[in-house]
N, C-alpha and C positions, 0 to 999 in steps of 0.2 A: 799397559791396562790391560785386564781379563776381564772377560765378560761369561759368567756365570747364566747360561741361558736354561730355563725351562716352562717346555713349552706342555699345558695341560690342557684336555679334552673334558670339558665338563657338560654332564646333560642338560638340556635346557633348560628341565625346571628345576634344575637347584642352581644352575649358574648366579644370580643374584646372591641366594646365601653363601655360595660358595666363596663371592666375590667379596662379599662385608668381612667373613672370617678372616680372608687372605690378609684386607686392610687393618682389620684391628686387629688379631692374634698373631698369624703367621708371619707375615713379613715386619714387624715390629721384632717378635722373636729373632728370625733371622738378622736383621739388622744390630740387635744389642748384643749380639757375638764381636762385633768390631772387624768383623774381617770383608765388610763391605762399605764403599764409602757412600753407594748409591744404590736406585734400583727405580725401575721403570715397569709399570703396567702395558702391555699391547693388548689388544684386540685383533684376533685375524678375521681379515673382510672378505677373503676369499674364499670359497664355497667351493669344497672337497663331495666328487658323486657318495665316495664310498666312507663319508662323515657325518657321524650325527653328532647335534649337541653343538658346543660354544668351544672357541677354540683361543686361547689366552699364551701368550709368552712375559713371565716374569723375569726380567733383567737385572742380573747384580751385579756391579761394577768393582772389582776390586785392583789394588796399586798394583799386587805384584801375584805370582802364580804360589809363591811363599804362602799369601794370604788367603788365597782358597784352596791348597792343600789341607792348611788349618783349621778351614771351614770343613773341609769333606770328613778330615779324619777324628777331629775331637764335636764338632755339633751336628753335621750333615743327619747321620744315624738316626738320632734321638729325635730329629724334627722332623724326618720322612717318618720313623716309625708315626708321630705323634696324627700324622697328615694321613697315612692308610689306618690308623686306629679309629680316625672321624669318618673319612668316609670310604676305608675299602677302597671295589676296585673300579668304583661309581665315576673317580675321577683317574684318567690315566696320564700318565707325566713321561716328558723324553726330557733328559738332559743334556747338553752341551757345552762345551768350553769354549768360549772364542778370544783372539788376541784382537787387540783393535791398533789398525795399523797406521790408521791416520786421525 
């Protein structure tokens, strides 16, 4: 099983609106691709001295590396562009890929 993790730093003043948009628009679009079987949204509780805003991790689960690669090649660039158009540089995202061992 593969976990596609997107960690986002969102300005405190827009965190509530961003989270609503993620739940109502962006995540449903990602899930409609059929590449992922489930998702989780996590909020980072640990404060970093050099970090402002609120940090979230959105974790999408794929059954295989091939399903993730399908998402990255067919859907990811379009959905990332929509996010960039809406939020510009006010939301910073870091993406990572993990394999579930146990």
